[in-house]
C-alpha positions as CSV (number, residue, x, y, z in Angstrom):
1,M,286.7,27.5,46.7
2,V,287.9,27.8,50.2
3,L,285.5,30.6,51.1
4,D,282.4,28.5,50.3
5,G,282.5,26.9,53.7
6,I,282.9,30.2,55.5
7,V,280.5,32.4,53.6
8,S,277.0,31.0,53.3
9,S,274.5,32.1,50.8
10,P,271.0,33.2,51.9
11,L,269.6,30.0,50.4
12,R,271.8,27.8,52.6
13,R,271.1,29.9,55.6
14,H,267.3,29.5,55.0
15,Q,267.7,25.7,54.7
16,S,269.7,25.5,57.9
17,L,267.1,27.5,59.8
18,K,264.3,25.3,58.4
19,K,266.2,22.2,59.5
20,Q,266.6,23.6,63.0
21,W,262.9,24.4,63.2
22,E,262.1,20.9,62.2
23,D,264.5,19.5,64.7
24,L,262.8,21.5,67.4
25,G,259.6,19.4,67.2
26,S,256.1,20.2,68.2
27,C,254.9,22.5,70.9
28,S,254.4,19.6,73.3
29,T,258.1,18.6,72.8
30,V,259.2,22.1,73.6
31,I,257.0,22.2,76.7
32,N,258.3,18.9,77.9
33,R,261.9,20.0,77.4
34,H,261.4,23.2,79.3
35,R,258.9,22.1,81.9
36,Y,261.2,23.2,84.8
37,L,261.7,26.7,83.4
38,L,258.1,27.2,82.6
39,T,257.1,26.1,86.1
40,A,259.6,28.5,87.6
41,L,258.3,31.3,85.4
42,A,254.7,30.6,86.4
43,L,255.6,30.5,90.1
44,L,257.6,33.7,89.8
45,A,254.7,35.5,88.1
46,F,252.3,34.3,90.8
47,L,254.5,35.4,93.7
48,C,255.1,38.8,92.0
49,T,251.4,39.3,91.7
50,I,250.8,38.6,95.4
51,Y,253.7,40.8,96.4
52,L,252.4,43.7,94.2
53,Y,248.9,43.3,95.7
54,F,250.1,43.6,99.2
55,A,252.6,46.3,98.4
56,V,249.8,48.5,96.9
57,T,247.1,47.8,99.4
58,L,249.0,47.8,102.6
59,G,251.8,50.2,101.7
60,A,249.4,53.0,100.7
61,R,247.5,52.8,103.9
62,H,250.2,52.6,106.5
63,S,252.9,54.7,104.9
64,S,250.8,57.8,105.1
65,S,251.0,60.0,108.2
66,C,247.3,60.7,107.6
67,Y,246.3,57.1,108.5
68,G,243.6,57.0,111.1
69,L,242.4,60.5,110.6
70,T,238.9,61.2,109.5
71,G,236.9,64.0,108.0
72,K,238.4,67.5,108.1
73,D,241.6,66.5,109.8
74,K,242.3,63.9,107.1
75,A,241.6,66.5,104.3
76,M,243.9,69.1,106.0
77,C,246.7,66.5,106.3
78,Q,246.4,65.5,102.7
79,L,246.4,69.1,101.6
80,Q,249.6,69.6,103.6
81,H,251.2,66.7,101.8
82,V,250.1,68.0,98.4
83,Q,251.6,71.4,99.2
84,A,254.8,69.8,100.4
85,I,255.1,67.7,97.2
86,S,254.5,70.7,95.0
87,K,257.3,72.6,96.7
88,G,259.6,69.7,96.3
89,K,259.8,68.9,100.0
90,L,258.7,65.3,100.2
91,K,258.8,63.7,103.7
92,F,259.3,60.0,103.9
93,F,258.7,59.6,107.7
């Protein structure tokens, strides 16, 4: 019939997927084929890790207006920030 070429049975579909998997080769073949993409992905992950490290460590210290205060002054400043946040008045600068 004409529709046999268009509509495939699950058995034929399974065989075609198996053939594609066999054509793919071993893991080393896949790694060799996609070496550039894997290298770019590893570099991107490394750079994102460095960026997040500095964003968290440096951003938290210098963005606060309580930076440089110690003791009671720092506690009062932080308390004012908590009160401002709880009222919905967050100051960015």
